[in-house]
C-alpha positions as CSV (number, residue, x, y, z in Angstrom):
1,M,-21.5,-26.0,19.0
2,C,-21.2,-29.0,17.0
3,T,-21.7,-32.9,17.4
4,C,-22.4,-35.7,14.7
5,S,-25.6,-36.8,16.7
6,S,-27.1,-32.9,16.9
7,P,-30.5,-32.8,14.5
8,A,-30.0,-28.9,14.2
9,P,-29.4,-28.1,10.7
10,V,-26.3,-26.1,11.6
11,R,-24.7,-28.7,13.1
12,R,-25.5,-31.2,10.6
13,W,-22.5,-32.9,9.2
14,A,-21.8,-34.1,5.8
15,R,-18.8,-36.6,4.7
16,H,-18.0,-36.5,1.3
17,K,-16.1,-38.4,-0.8
18,P,-14.6,-37.1,-4.1
19,C,-17.0,-35.2,-6.2
20,P,-17.8,-37.4,-9.5
21,W,-17.8,-33.8,-11.1
22,R,-14.1,-33.4,-10.7
23,Q,-12.9,-34.6,-14.3
24,S,-14.7,-32.0,-16.1
25,L,-13.0,-29.0,-13.7
26,L,-9.7,-29.5,-15.4
27,A,-10.7,-27.6,-17.9
28,S,-11.0,-24.9,-15.1
29,N,-7.5,-25.4,-13.4
30,T,-8.0,-22.1,-11.2
31,A,-10.5,-20.4,-9.7
32,V,-9.7,-16.6,-7.8
33,R,-10.1,-16.9,-3.9
34,T,-9.2,-14.5,-1.0
35,V,-7.2,-16.5,1.6
36,Y,-6.5,-15.9,4.9
37,R,-3.6,-17.4,7.6
38,L,-5.1,-18.1,11.0
39,P,-2.3,-18.1,13.1
40,G,-3.9,-18.9,16.6
41,V,-6.0,-21.5,15.4
42,S,-4.8,-24.9,16.3
43,P,-4.6,-27.5,13.3
44,T,-7.5,-30.0,14.1
45,A,-10.9,-29.9,12.9
46,E,-12.2,-29.6,16.1
47,A,-10.0,-26.3,16.6
48,M,-11.2,-25.0,13.5
49,L,-15.0,-25.0,14.1
50,S,-14.7,-23.8,17.9
51,A,-12.9,-20.6,16.6
52,L,-16.0,-19.7,14.4
53,D,-18.7,-17.7,15.8
54,A,-21.2,-20.7,16.4
55,E,-24.1,-18.2,17.1
56,L,-23.9,-16.2,13.8
57,L,-24.0,-19.9,12.2
58,D,-26.4,-21.0,13.8
59,G,-28.4,-17.6,12.4
60,L,-27.6,-18.7,9.3
61,G,-28.7,-22.3,9.7
62,A,-25.1,-23.4,8.3
63,T,-24.5,-26.7,7.1
64,L,-20.9,-28.5,8.3
65,H,-19.2,-30.7,5.9
66,V,-15.9,-32.8,6.2
67,P,-14.4,-32.8,2.7
68,E,-12.1,-35.8,3.0
69,A,-10.9,-35.2,-0.6
70,L,-8.2,-32.8,0.9
71,G,-6.5,-35.1,2.7
72,V,-5.6,-32.5,5.9
73,P,-7.6,-31.7,8.7
74,A,-10.6,-29.4,7.2
75,V,-14.0,-28.0,7.5
76,Y,-16.5,-26.7,4.8
77,I,-19.3,-24.6,6.1
78,T,-21.6,-23.4,3.3
79,C,-25.2,-21.6,3.8
80,G,-27.4,-19.3,2.0
81,M,-28.6,-15.8,3.2
82,E,-32.4,-15.1,2.3
83,R,-34.8,-12.3,1.9
84,T,-38.1,-12.6,0.4
85,E,-38.2,-8.7,-0.6
86,A,-35.4,-6.8,-1.6
87,P,-35.1,-3.7,0.5
88,W,-35.8,-1.4,-2.9
89,C,-39.3,-2.8,-3.3
90,G,-41.3,-1.0,-0.7
91,P,-39.6,2.4,-1.6
92,M,-39.5,2.1,-5.1
93,S,-43.5,1.4,-5.2
94,H,-44.4,4.4,-3.5
95,T,-42.1,6.2,-5.8
96,T,-43.5,4.2,-9.1
97,G,-46.7,3.3,-8.0
98,V,-45.9,-0.1,-9.2
99,T,-45.7,-3.0,-6.8
100,V,-43.0,-5.2,-7.3
101,S,-41.6,-8.1,-5.2
102,E,-38.4,-9.6,-6.2
103,S,-36.7,-11.8,-3.5
104,V,-32.9,-11.3,-2.4
105,R,-30.5,-14.8,-1.9
106,R,-26.7,-14.4,-1.2
107,T,-24.6,-17.6,-0.2
108,A,-21.5,-18.1,1.6
109,A,-18.9,-21.1,1.7
110,L,-15.9,-21.2,3.8
111,L,-13.0,-23.7,3.8
112,L,-10.8,-24.2,6.9
113,L,-8.1,-26.0,6.2
114,A,-4.7,-27.3,7.9
115,V,-1.5,-27.6,5.7
116,D,1.6,-27.8,7.6
117,D,0.3,-26.9,11.0
118,T,-0.9,-23.7,9.6
119,V,-4.6,-23.2,9.5
120,Y,-6.2,-21.5,6.4
121,A,-9.4,-20.0,5.5
122,I,-11.1,-19.7,2.0
123,G,-14.1,-17.6,1.6
124,C,-16.8,-17.8,-1.4
125,D,-19.3,-15.3,-2.1
126,Q,-20.2,-13.9,1.5
127,G,-18.1,-16.5,3.3
128,Y,-15.5,-13.7,4.3
129,R,-18.1,-12.7,6.8
130,L,-17.9,-15.8,8.9
131,I,-14.0,-15.4,9.7
132,P,-13.8,-13.4,12.8
133,D,-11.3,-10.4,12.4
134,R,-9.5,-11.2,15.6
135,L,-8.2,-14.7,14.0
136,K,-6.5,-13.1,11.0
137,D,-3.1,-12.9,10.5
138,K,-3.7,-8.9,9.2
139,R,-0.3,-8.8,7.2
140,F,-0.5,-12.3,6.0
141,G,-1.4,-11.0,1.9
142,L,0.7,-8.0,2.2
143,S,3.8,-10.1,3.1
144,F,3.2,-12.1,0.1
145,A,2.8,-9.0,-2.1
146,I,6.4,-7.2,-1.2
147,R,8.0,-10.5,-1.5
148,Q,6.5,-11.6,-5.2
149,M,4.8,-8.6,-6.8
150,D,6.8,-6.6,-9.6
151,P,7.5,-3.4,-8.2
152,N,6.9,-1.8,-11.7
153,L,3.7,-3.1,-12.2
154,I,1.5,-2.2,-8.9
155,R,-2.0,-1.7,-10.1
156,G,-3.5,-0.6,-6.6
157,A,-2.7,0.0,-3.1
158,V,-4.4,1.4,-0.2
159,S,-2.6,3.3,2.5
160,R,-3.4,5.2,5.8
161,T,-1.5,8.0,7.4
162,L,-0.6,8.2,11.2
163,G,-2.2,10.6,12.8
164,Q,-4.5,12.1,9.9
165,A,-7.4,9.8,9.9
166,R,-7.0,9.7,6.4
167,T,-7.0,6.5,3.6
168,D,-5.6,7.0,0.1
169,I,-6.5,4.8,-2.7
170,S,-4.4,4.4,-5.3
171,L,-5.6,2.7,-9.0
172,V,-3.4,1.9,-12.0
173,P,-4.9,-1.0,-14.2
174,G,-2.2,-1.2,-16.3
175,G,0.4,-0.8,-13.5
176,A,2.7,1.2,-12.5
177,S,6.4,1.7,-10.4
178,V,6.0,2.2,-6.3
179,P,7.0,6.2,-6.5
180,L,4.3,7.1,-9.0
181,L,2.0,5.4,-6.4
182,G,3.4,8.1,-4.0
183,I,3.1,5.7,-1.1
184,R,6.7,5.6,0.2
185,E,6.7,7.9,2.9
186,H,7.8,6.9,6.5
187,S,4.7,8.1,8.2
188,R,2.4,6.0,5.7
189,I,0.7,2.5,6.5
190,V,0.3,0.7,3.4
191,R,-2.4,-1.7,4.2
192,S,-3.2,-3.2,1.1
193,L,-1.0,-3.8,-2.6
194,G,-2.2,-5.2,-6.0
195,G,0.4,-6.3,-8.9
196,Y,1.4,-8.7,-11.3
197,L,3.4,-11.2,-9.7
198,D,7.4,-12.1,-10.6
199,D,7.2,-15.9,-12.1
200,L,6.4,-18.2,-9.5
201,P,5.3,-21.6,-9.2
202,L,1.7,-21.8,-8.8
203,T,-0.8,-23.9,-10.5
204,R,-2.4,-20.7,-12.3
205,S,1.2,-19.8,-13.9
206,R,1.7,-23.1,-15.3
207,F,-1.5,-22.6,-17.3
208,T,-1.5,-19.1,-18.4
209,R,1.8,-19.7,-21.2
210,G,3.5,-16.4,-20.0
211,R,0.7,-14.4,-19.2
212,A,1.2,-12.1,-16.3
213,V,-0.6,-13.1,-12.7
214,S,-2.0,-10.7,-10.8
215,A,-2.9,-10.8,-7.1
216,Q,-4.2,-8.5,-4.3
217,G,-2.2,-8.6,-1.1
218,G,-3.6,-7.1,2.4
219,C,-4.6,-8.9,5.3
220,G,-6.0,-11.6,3.0
221,L,-4.5,-12.7,-0.1
222,R,-6.8,-12.6,-3.3
223,I,-5.0,-15.1,-5.8
224,A,-6.0,-17.8,-8.2
225,L,-5.4,-20.9,-6.5
226,G,-5.6,-24.4,-8.0
227,V,-9.2,-26.4,-7.6
228,E,-7.9,-29.8,-7.6
229,P,-7.1,-30.6,-4.0
230,E,-3.4,-31.5,-4.9
231,A,-3.0,-28.0,-6.7
232,L,-4.5,-26.1,-3.8
233,L,-2.4,-27.4,-1.3
234,S,0.6,-27.1,-3.2
235,D,-0.2,-23.4,-4.0
236,L,-0.8,-22.6,0.0
237,R,2.8,-24.4,0.6
238,T,4.4,-22.6,-2.3
239,I,2.6,-19.1,-0.7
240,S,3.7,-20.1,3.1
241,R,7.4,-20.4,1.6
242,I,7.9,-17.5,-0.2
243,C,6.6,-15.6,3.0
244,R,8.7,-17.6,5.4
245,E,11.8,-18.0,3.4
246,D,11.9,-14.8,0.5
247,T,13.2,-11.5,1.1
248,P,11.3,-8.2,0.3
249,H,11.9,-6.4,-3.1
250,Q,14.6,-3.9,-2.5
251,E,11.5,-1.0,-3.5
252,L,9.0,-2.5,-1.6
253,E,10.8,-3.6,1.8
254,F,9.5,-0.1,3.1
255,V,6.3,-1.4,3.9
256,D,7.9,-3.4,6.5
257,H,9.6,-0.2,8.4
258,V,6.2,0.9,10.3
259,V,5.1,-2.3,12.1
260,P,2.7,-2.5,15.1
261,V,3.9,-2.2,18.7
262,T,4.1,-5.5,20.7
263,D,5.9,-4.4,24.0
264,P,3.7,-5.1,26.8
265,R,4.8,-2.7,28.9
266,I,4.2,0.0,26.3
267,L,0.8,-1.5,25.0
268,D,-0.4,-1.5,28.9
269,N,0.8,2.1,29.4
270,L,-1.2,3.2,26.0
271,T,-4.4,1.2,26.9
272,Q,-4.3,2.9,30.0
273,A,-4.0,6.4,28.7
274,L,-7.0,5.6,26.1
275,D,-8.9,4.6,28.8
276,E,-8.5,7.6,30.6
277,R,-9.2,9.6,27.6
278,L,-12.2,8.0,27.0
279,G,-13.6,8.7,30.4
280,R,-13.3,12.3,30.0
281,P,-15.7,14.0,27.7
282,D,-15.4,14.6,23.8
283,E,-12.4,16.9,23.2
284,G,-11.7,16.6,19.6
285,L,-8.8,14.4,20.4
286,I,-10.6,11.0,18.8
287,S,-11.2,11.0,14.9
288,A,-13.3,8.3,12.8
289,S,-11.5,6.2,10.3
290,V,-13.2,3.5,7.9
291,P,-11.1,0.3,9.1
292,S,-8.7,-1.4,6.1
293,E,-10.3,-4.0,5.2
294,H,-13.6,-2.6,5.0
295,H,-13.7,0.4,2.3
296,E,-16.0,-1.5,-0.2
297,A,-18.7,-2.1,2.3
298,Y,-18.3,1.5,3.8
299,T,-19.3,2.8,0.3
300,E,-22.3,0.4,0.1
301,A,-23.7,0.8,3.2
302,T,-26.7,2.9,4.4
303,T,-27.3,1.7,7.5
304,Y,-25.3,1.5,10.8
305,V,-25.8,-0.9,13.6
306,T,-23.6,0.0,16.4
307,Q,-23.7,-2.1,20.2
308,I,-21.7,-1.4,23.0
309,N,-21.8,-2.6,26.2
310,S,-25.7,-2.9,25.9
311,R,-28.3,-5.3,24.9
312,G,-29.7,-2.5,22.5
313,A,-28.3,-1.3,19.2
314,L,-28.2,2.0,17.8
315,R,-29.4,2.2,13.5
316,S,-27.9,5.2,12.0
317,D,-27.3,6.4,8.4
318,D,-23.8,6.9,9.1
319,F,-20.9,5.8,11.8
320,D,-21.7,7.8,14.8
321,L,-18.5,8.8,16.4
322,G,-20.2,10.9,19.4
323,Y,-22.3,7.5,20.4
324,V,-19.8,5.1,20.2
325,L,-17.6,7.9,22.5
326,T,-20.7,8.3,24.9
327,R,-21.2,4.5,25.3
328,A,-17.2,4.4,26.3
329,R,-17.5,6.7,28.6
330,L,-20.4,5.4,30.5
331,A,-18.1,2.0,31.0
332,P,-16.4,1.8,34.3
333,A,-12.9,3.0,34.7
334,G,-10.6,0.6,33.0
335,E,-12.9,-1.3,30.9
336,R,-13.5,1.3,28.6
337,V,-11.1,0.0,25.8
338,K,-12.3,-3.5,26.3
339,A,-16.0,-2.2,26.1
340,L,-15.0,-0.7,22.2
341,R,-12.9,-3.5,21.5
342,D,-15.8,-6.3,22.2
343,G,-18.9,-3.6,20.8
344,T,-19.7,-3.9,17.0
345,V,-20.8,-1.7,14.2
346,T,-22.1,-3.8,11.4
347,L,-22.6,-2.1,8.2
348,A,-25.6,-3.0,6.0
349,R,-27.4,-2.1,2.9
350,D,-30.8,-1.5,4.1
351,R,-32.0,-0.3,7.7
352,R,-33.7,-3.8,8.3
353,A,-30.3,-5.3,8.4
354,G,-30.3,-8.8,8.2
355,G,-28.3,-12.0,6.7
356,A,-29.0,-10.8,3.1
357,C,-28.2,-7.2,3.7
358,T,-25.5,-7.4,6.3
359,L,-22.0,-5.7,4.4
360,A,-19.6,-6.4,7.3
361,A,-19.1,-6.6,11.2
362,T,-16.6,-4.9,12.9
363,S,-15.0,-3.9,16.2
364,A,-16.2,-0.5,17.4
365,L,-12.5,0.3,18.3
366,S,-10.7,-0.4,15.2
367,W,-13.2,3.0,13.6
368,L,-11.1,5.3,16.0
369,E,-8.0,6.8,15.6
370,T,-5.7,9.0,18.3
371,G,-2.3,9.9,19.5
372,I,-1.2,9.5,22.9
373,P,2.5,10.7,23.8
374,L,4.4,8.7,26.4
375,G,7.4,11.3,27.1
376,S,8.9,12.2,24.1
377,R,7.5,9.6,21.8
378,R,4.3,9.2,20.0
379,F,2.0,6.3,19.5
380,F,-1.1,6.3,17.2
381,L,-4.2,4.1,17.4
382,M,-5.1,2.7,14.1
383,D,-7.2,-0.4,13.1
384,A,-7.2,-1.0,16.9
385,E,-3.4,-1.5,16.9
386,W,-0.4,1.0,18.2
387,Y,2.2,2.3,16.1
388,E,4.9,4.7,17.0
389,A,5.7,7.5,14.9
390,G,9.1,8.4,13.5
391,T,10.3,4.6,14.1
392,A,11.2,4.4,10.4
393,Y,12.2,8.0,9.3
394,V,15.7,7.2,10.0
395,E,15.5,4.4,8.2
396,E,13.3,5.4,5.2
397,C,15.6,8.4,4.5
398,R,18.7,6.4,4.2
399,T,17.3,3.8,1.8
400,T,16.0,6.6,-0.4
401,V,19.6,8.1,-0.6
402,E,21.3,4.7,-1.2
403,T,18.8,4.1,-4.1
404,L,20.1,7.4,-5.7
405,F,23.4,6.3,-6.0
406,P,23.8,3.4,-8.5
407,P,26.7,1.1,-9.0
408,S,27.5,2.3,-12.4
409,P,26.4,6.1,-12.7
410,S,24.6,6.9,-15.9
411,V,27.1,9.8,-16.7
412,Y,30.4,10.7,-15.9
413,L,31.7,14.2,-15.7
414,P,35.3,15.5,-15.5
415,A,37.1,16.9,-12.9
416,W,36.5,20.2,-11.7
417,V,39.5,22.6,-11.7
418,D,40.0,24.8,-8.2
419,G,38.9,28.0,-8.8
420,E,37.2,27.5,-12.3
421,S,33.6,29.0,-12.1
422,E,30.4,27.2,-12.3
423,N,29.5,28.4,-15.9
424,T,33.0,27.9,-17.0
425,Y,32.9,24.3,-15.9
426,N,29.6,23.6,-17.1
427,N,30.5,25.0,-20.8
428,S,33.3,22.8,-20.7
429,V,32.1,19.5,-20.3
430,A,29.2,20.4,-22.8
431,D,32.0,21.0,-25.2
432,S,33.6,17.4,-24.2
433,R,30.5,15.5,-24.7
434,P,29.1,15.1,-27.9
435,G,25.2,16.3,-28.2
436,W,25.6,18.0,-24.8
437,L,24.4,21.5,-24.2
438,C,25.1,24.0,-21.5
439,L,21.7,26.0,-20.2
440,D,23.4,27.5,-17.0
441,T,22.5,31.1,-17.0
442,K,19.6,30.5,-20.0
443,N,16.7,30.7,-18.1
444,V,13.2,31.2,-18.5
445,A,10.3,33.5,-17.4
446,N,9.2,32.6,-14.1
447,P,5.5,32.5,-15.1
448,L,4.8,33.7,-11.5
449,R,6.4,37.1,-12.2
450,R,7.4,37.9,-15.2
451,R,10.5,40.0,-14.3
452,D,12.2,36.8,-12.7
453,Q,14.2,34.2,-14.2
454,V,14.0,30.9,-13.3
455,E,17.4,28.4,-14.4
456,I,15.7,24.9,-15.5
457,C,19.2,23.2,-15.3
458,D,23.0,23.4,-16.3
459,L,23.4,20.7,-19.0
460,I,21.1,18.7,-20.7
461,T,21.9,15.6,-23.1
462,P,20.6,14.6,-26.0
463,D,17.8,12.2,-24.6
464,G,16.4,15.2,-22.4
465,T,18.3,14.3,-18.9
466,L,18.7,17.6,-17.1
467,I,21.7,17.4,-15.3
468,L,22.2,20.1,-12.3
469,V,25.5,20.7,-11.0
470,K,26.6,22.2,-7.7
471,R,30.3,22.4,-5.4
472,A,29.1,22.9,-2.2
473,K,30.7,23.8,0.7
474,G,28.0,23.2,3.0
475,S,24.5,21.9,3.2
476,G,22.7,25.4,2.0
477,P,24.1,25.2,-1.9
478,L,22.8,21.8,-2.1
479,S,19.6,22.7,-0.4
480,H,19.1,25.2,-2.9
481,L,20.4,22.6,-5.7
482,F,17.5,20.3,-4.4
483,S,14.7,23.2,-4.6
484,Q,16.0,24.0,-8.0
485,A,15.0,20.5,-9.2
486,R,11.7,20.6,-8.0
487,V,10.9,24.0,-9.3
488,A,12.2,23.1,-12.9
489,V,10.1,20.0,-12.9
490,E,6.7,21.4,-11.5
491,L,7.4,24.2,-14.2
492,L,7.9,21.8,-17.0
493,Q,4.9,19.8,-15.9
494,E,2.5,22.4,-15.1
495,S,3.2,25.5,-17.0
496,A,3.0,25.3,-21.0
497,Q,4.4,29.0,-21.4
498,V,7.5,27.3,-19.6
499,R,7.7,24.5,-21.7
500,A,7.3,26.6,-25.1
501,D,10.1,28.9,-23.4
502,F,12.4,25.9,-22.7
503,T,12.3,24.1,-25.6
504,A,12.4,27.3,-27.9
505,K,15.6,27.9,-26.2
506,V,16.9,24.6,-26.4
507,A,16.4,24.6,-29.9
508,G,18.0,27.8,-30.7
509,L,21.2,27.6,-28.5
510,S,21.8,24.1,-30.0
511,G,21.1,25.4,-33.9
512,D,18.1,22.8,-33.6
513,S,20.4,20.3,-33.1
514,L,18.8,19.5,-30.3
515,L,14.9,19.5,-30.6
516,L,12.7,18.5,-27.8
517,P,8.9,17.6,-28.2
518,A,6.3,20.5,-27.7
519,D,5.1,18.7,-24.8
520,Y,8.4,17.5,-23.2
521,T,8.5,17.3,-19.8
522,P,12.0,15.4,-17.9
523,K,12.0,11.7,-17.0
524,R,15.5,12.0,-15.4
525,I,17.6,14.1,-13.4
526,V,20.7,14.1,-12.5
527,L,22.1,15.9,-9.5
528,A,26.0,16.3,-10.1
529,M,28.1,17.4,-7.0
530,L,31.5,18.2,-6.0
531,L,31.8,18.1,-1.9
532,K,33.9,20.7,0.1
533,H,37.7,19.7,0.0
534,G,36.9,17.0,-2.6
535,G,36.7,13.2,-2.2
536,R,34.4,10.7,-3.4
537,L,30.7,11.5,-3.2
538,T,28.8,8.3,-1.4
539,P,25.2,8.3,0.8
540,E,27.7,8.2,3.8
541,T,30.0,11.6,2.7
542,I,26.6,13.5,1.9
543,F,26.2,16.4,4.7
544,G,23.7,14.6,7.0
545,F,20.6,17.6,6.8
546,S,21.3,17.2,2.7
547,Q,20.5,13.6,3.3
548,I,17.0,14.5,4.3
549,T,16.3,17.2,1.9
550,I,17.6,15.2,-0.9
551,A,15.3,12.1,0.2
552,Q,12.3,14.5,0.3
553,T,13.5,15.8,-2.9
554,A,13.8,12.6,-4.4
555,K,10.5,11.0,-3.4
556,A,8.4,14.3,-4.5
557,L,10.2,14.0,-8.1
558,A,9.6,10.3,-8.0
559,A,5.8,10.6,-7.5
560,R,5.8,13.1,-10.8
561,G,7.6,10.0,-12.7
562,V,10.7,11.6,-12.6
563,T,13.9,9.6,-12.1
564,V,16.7,10.8,-9.9
565,E,20.0,9.9,-9.8
566,V,23.1,11.3,-7.8
567,V,26.6,11.4,-9.3
568,G,29.7,12.8,-7.9
569,I,32.1,15.0,-9.6
570,P,35.7,14.2,-9.4
571,E,38.4,16.4,-7.5
572,D,40.8,18.4,-9.1
573,G,43.7,16.2,-11.0
574,T,41.8,13.2,-11.7
575,D,39.0,12.5,-14.5
576,A,36.6,9.8,-15.3
577,P,36.8,7.6,-17.8
578,S,36.2,9.1,-21.1
579,F,33.3,7.5,-23.9
580,P,33.4,7.1,-27.6
581,S,29.9,7.5,-28.2
582,H,26.9,8.9,-26.2
583,D,25.4,5.5,-26.2
584,A,28.2,4.7,-23.8
585,A,28.1,8.1,-21.6
586,I,24.5,7.8,-21.2
587,R,23.1,4.6,-19.3
588,P,19.8,3.8,-18.0
589,T,19.5,4.6,-14.1
590,V,18.1,3.2,-11.5
591,H,14.4,4.5,-9.6
592,C,14.6,5.9,-6.6
């Protein structure tokens, strides 16, 4: 595609010495860029250039440069995308009777550089469009995010649910904990995380003087990088080291639990099964889904240009699943999946799509979602990759349950004497803990049926923590306990009448010594349990069925902003340490 002697503009090489304006850049030490990792590209200028789409670069009249200032193998590509008249000019002239002609010019720059034998790509403006999707490490930015982002200050997340062709986007500009985003689910595949970074030695951190540094990590990593060559190389090396050596945050490691299938034999079987399905008439088993990297383009696009196994292309106002499946069905058996993988769907701002109006070019296969069983195992196609359902379920439940048992419990409860009723035990606990109140059997009216009563909790502490107590000989009583916790939280959060009744009851029973805010909702719930035959309560000793239900309960409550902790009640004949004050008896818990 390119030789130094070629006269064509796209093949023109320009060798640059360090820019004479470099000193003026010192006032701006960093710039926010999106960097991609290209693991399959050899770390030479020739290999980097050869990996790009020569036809696309020729069509854009791109200029190629060799930036010597970096001191590493690098290729720098720049081009402009011009249109003499903006696409809105014609239609608006008909609407208003006023003829206006305004031009459109977009720019693109792409820097490819090899740092320690790893090739990175940094795009500016439309430069990301010059990087073929097949070259990108799809988890590069996400891998950095789960290792470096503060799990309590996540600003946004994009996730997909297996088998539902659904994308969920959560945005919290000020940052929130992972549970509040509702993404911790074994069947949910996280595609992108944005948030604030832990302290790390990047160029931006050295000049922000304590201010928070943010990033967005998905396929690419959007982050402030050093402008000076030495600073940029240092930042990329730091990012690489973090991805290679650091372990994910405990609260974010679940992101790595669901990964694409890599077994060649299974992939071959799935490809064959999908090829056979594509050869049959549409049975509603294949759905359309927006590729994870292109949500912004999808919301802005007004034209879709679909080209599959043909020189011609379909222009439509939206993605046409029927057309894609028809084109695949026309391909020979064994070639249908390849036809979709090689086929393209181009998103554009205007029906007369051109360089200046193109938003994204995607593989047609990345728009399809479907599920295929292999024996008892279930697999789902998503973003042109296969995932197995259920592989992370057990590990996700186990991890969730383990986080509910902090090394140092926030509350300590006395031993439950054998034969003692639950009400007697709860009253004795409240009597022995200053400021605690027993609410066992002190119910509030059910807003769904006023004649029925709902028990919110067994005990409440001075800081408003709800404690639910249960002696369990099996999983049944614990399931009731977990359901009670969810019902209590939902009613207090959703029903003004329940809040009013509950806060009034607490005030009356405590003689106004414990006054909850009128808009009270719980922030913490403690589930206190005594298992059959006593013994120490641990994630391993809790009943197997209960491990599943408590994990589900904890995730549901965490999504509502409520922290859950599990504590064991000592068996008869032992007691926990006593505390001289309320502050010593109630300590902060960890988030589930």
